[in-house]
C-alpha positions in Angstrom: 73.5 -37.1 -35.3 72.5 -37.2 -39.2 71.1 -33.7 -39.6 72.7 -32.7 -42.7 72.4 -34.4 -46.1 75.6 -34.3 -48.2 75.9 -35.6 -51.4 80.0 -34.5 -52.2 81.4 -34.5 -49.1 84.5 -33.0 -51.4 82.8 -30.0 -52.2 83.4 -26.6 -50.5 80.0 -24.9 -49.4 81.4 -21.9 -51.4 81.7 -23.5 -54.5 79.0 -23.4 -56.8 78.6 -26.7 -57.8 78.7 -27.7 -54.2 75.8 -29.7 -53.0 72.7 -28.2 -51.0 73.1 -29.0 -47.3 69.8 -29.0 -45.8 69.8 -29.3 -41.8 66.0 -30.3 -41.7 65.9 -34.3 -41.5 66.0 -34.6 -37.5 65.1 -30.8 -36.5 62.3 -31.3 -34.3 64.0 -33.7 -32.2 66.8 -31.0 -31.2 66.7 -29.2 -27.8 66.2 -25.8 -27.8 69.6 -24.9 -26.1 71.4 -26.8 -28.9 69.6 -24.7 -31.9 72.2 -22.2 -32.4 75.4 -24.1 -32.0 74.0 -26.9 -34.3 73.4 -24.6 -37.1 76.8 -23.1 -36.7 79.0 -26.3 -36.8 76.8 -28.0 -39.8 77.8 -25.9 -42.2 74.4 -25.6 -43.8 73.7 -24.0 -47.4 69.6 -24.1 -46.4 68.5 -22.3 -44.6 70.6 -19.5 -45.3 70.2 -17.7 -42.0 69.8 -18.7 -38.2 66.9 -17.1 -37.9 65.3 -19.2 -41.1 66.7 -22.2 -39.0 65.2 -21.4 -36.1 61.7 -20.7 -37.9 62.1 -24.1 -39.6 62.9 -25.5 -36.2 59.7 -23.9 -34.4 57.8 -25.2 -37.3 59.0 -28.7 -36.8 58.5 -28.6 -33.4 55.0 -27.6 -33.6 54.0 -29.8 -36.4 51.8 -32.3 -35.6 52.6 -36.3 -36.4 51.6 -37.8 -39.4 49.1 -40.3 -38.7 50.2 -43.9 -38.9 49.7 -45.1 -42.7 48.3 -48.5 -41.1 45.5 -48.8 -38.4 46.9 -51.2 -36.0 44.5 -54.0 -35.2 42.8 -55.1 -31.8 45.5 -55.2 -29.2 43.5 -58.0 -26.9 41.7 -60.8 -28.2 39.7 -63.2 -26.2 41.2 -66.3 -24.9 40.7 -69.2 -26.8 38.4 -71.8 -25.8 41.1 -74.7 -25.7 42.8 -72.7 -23.2 40.0 -71.6 -20.5 40.5 -74.5 -18.1 44.3 -73.7 -17.6 43.4 -70.1 -17.5 41.3 -70.8 -14.5 43.9 -73.1 -12.9 46.3 -70.1 -13.2 43.9 -67.7 -12.0 43.4 -69.7 -8.6 47.1 -69.9 -7.7 48.4 -67.7 -4.7 51.0 -66.5 -7.1 48.0 -65.1 -9.7 46.0 -63.5 -7.2 48.8 -61.7 -5.1 50.0 -60.0 -8.3 46.8 -59.8 -10.2 44.1 -59.8 -7.8 45.7 -58.2 -4.7 42.2 -57.2 -2.9 41.0 -60.5 -3.2 44.2 -61.9 -1.3 44.4 -59.7 1.2 41.3 -60.9 2.5 42.7 -64.4 3.0 45.6 -64.6 5.6 48.8 -64.1 4.3 50.7 -66.0 6.9 53.0 -62.6 7.6 52.8 -61.2 10.7 50.6 -58.1 10.9 
């Protein structure tokens, strides 16, 4: 689980030249029951206290996700005219009617005993 960013793994957390370890990258994805144990197991330098870490977790959980940079285009488009004959032939098959038009198929005899 990559929750901590470390630039120099050889430095100890008490060393003034030690890298700052920020435990916020995936914080919003952590389950509530795991927040405290994660803080104590991660050797974080920032946030300095468990209360600040829980406050950061709460902020991440309640934050609205960012809007997508790109707006997706239409997901459904009309069938090209060149395929309309083939689509009509497929729509007339029993397999298509059973799966995609069950109400139309139920009025026909299915051959199954009632």
